[in-house]
N, C-alpha and C positions, 0 to 999 in steps of 0.2 A: 550564584550566577544563573541567569535565566537563558534557556536555550531556545533557539528558533523552532516553533512548532513544525515547520515544513521539514526541517532537518530530522527531527524525531520521527515523523511520519515516513520519510524516505528510508530511514534506518529500518523501521518496522517492515516496510514493503520488501526491502532487500532480504530481510530475515525470512519473510514469509515465502518469497521466491525461492530461496535456497532450500526450504523444506519441500516445496513442490518438486524441485529438481531431484532432490534426494528420493522422494517418493517414487518418481518415474524411473530412477536408475536401479531400483530394487530388482533383484533376480526373482523370477517367478511371477505368479499372478498377484494382483492386488486384492486384498480382502475388502469386504463391504465396508468395514470400518475405515480402511485406508481411503477408499473412494469418498466416503462421507466426509472425512477431515480434509481431503483434497478440494472438495466442493466448498466447504466452509471457508477454507483459506482463500479460494478463488473469489468468493464473495467479499471477504474481508479486504482483499487486494483492490477490488473494484471500489469498495466504500472509501478506502483510504486515498485512492487516486482521485475520487470525487472531491474529497476533503482538500487535497492539494490544489485542485482546480478552483475551489471556492476561495482558498487563501490567496492564490495568484490573482484572481479577479478582484478581490478586495484590495490587495496592494496596488493593482493597476488603477482601480477607481480612486484611491487615495492620492496616487501621484498625479493623476489627471486633474483632480480637484485642486491640488496645490499649484499646478502649472497654470490654471485658469486665473 
């Protein structure tokens, strides 16, 4: 069974956001490694949202083309 790519991306975003929240909830100071991983996850979250936007636009364009 094939899954919807947007659903997979949304699930990945949620996992990354949970990791971001866990990082910020830690007691004490964040290490340089923590900050580096946090920044990397932030970049990945942004990239995934761009991919979701692209998928949404493609679907919209396909629906518009069919309606014409």
